[in-house]
C-alpha positions in Angstrom: 88.9 145.2 71.8 85.9 143.0 72.6 82.9 144.6 74.4 83.5 142.4 77.5 87.1 143.6 77.7 86.1 147.2 77.4 83.6 146.8 80.3 86.2 145.1 82.5 88.1 148.4 82.4 85.0 150.1 83.8 84.0 150.3 87.5 80.5 150.2 88.9 79.0 152.7 91.3 79.4 150.3 94.1 83.1 149.6 93.3 83.9 153.3 93.1 81.9 154.3 96.2 83.7 151.6 98.2 87.1 152.8 96.9 86.3 156.4 97.9 84.6 155.4 101.1 81.4 157.4 100.2 77.8 156.5 99.8 76.7 155.5 96.3 74.3 158.4 96.2 77.2 160.8 96.8 79.0 159.4 93.8 75.8 159.7 91.7 75.4 163.3 92.8 79.1 164.0 91.8 78.3 162.5 88.5 75.2 164.5 88.0 77.1 167.7 88.9 80.0 166.9 86.5 82.6 166.5 89.3 83.3 163.0 88.0 82.4 161.5 84.6 80.1 158.5 84.3 79.2 156.6 81.2 75.6 155.3 81.0 75.2 151.8 79.8 72.2 149.5 79.3 68.7 150.7 78.6 68.3 151.2 82.4 71.1 153.8 82.4 73.5 152.1 84.7 76.6 154.2 85.4 80.2 153.0 84.8 83.4 154.8 85.4 86.6 154.4 83.5 89.4 153.1 85.7 92.0 155.6 84.4 89.6 158.5 85.1 89.1 157.3 88.7 92.9 157.0 89.2 93.3 160.6 87.8 90.4 161.8 90.1 92.1 160.3 93.1 95.5 161.8 92.3 94.0 165.2 91.8 92.0 165.0 95.0 95.0 163.9 97.0 97.1 166.7 95.5 94.6 169.4 96.4 93.8 168.0 99.8 90.3 167.2 101.2 88.3 170.1 102.6 87.2 167.9 105.5 90.8 167.1 106.4 91.7 170.8 106.2 88.8 171.7 108.5 89.9 168.9 111.0 93.5 170.2 110.9 92.3 173.7 111.7 90.2 172.5 114.6 93.2 170.5 116.1 95.5 173.5 115.9 93.1 175.7 117.9 
């Protein structure tokens, strides 16, 4: 696989943060804390995320439910 093809399977911080509807700094914090795995590329240390890992992360997150959604549901039921 050519290097360009490999990178096309990777997503940038901006792409993933838009997908998750979160601030890029939140995604960076998740990466620093090990919640989601990032790969560092370039001498500057830019982060990239494997597409299949993002899909898996989304599936796991949806299966477990979001804590904010659970809190909102509890507030509505009161």
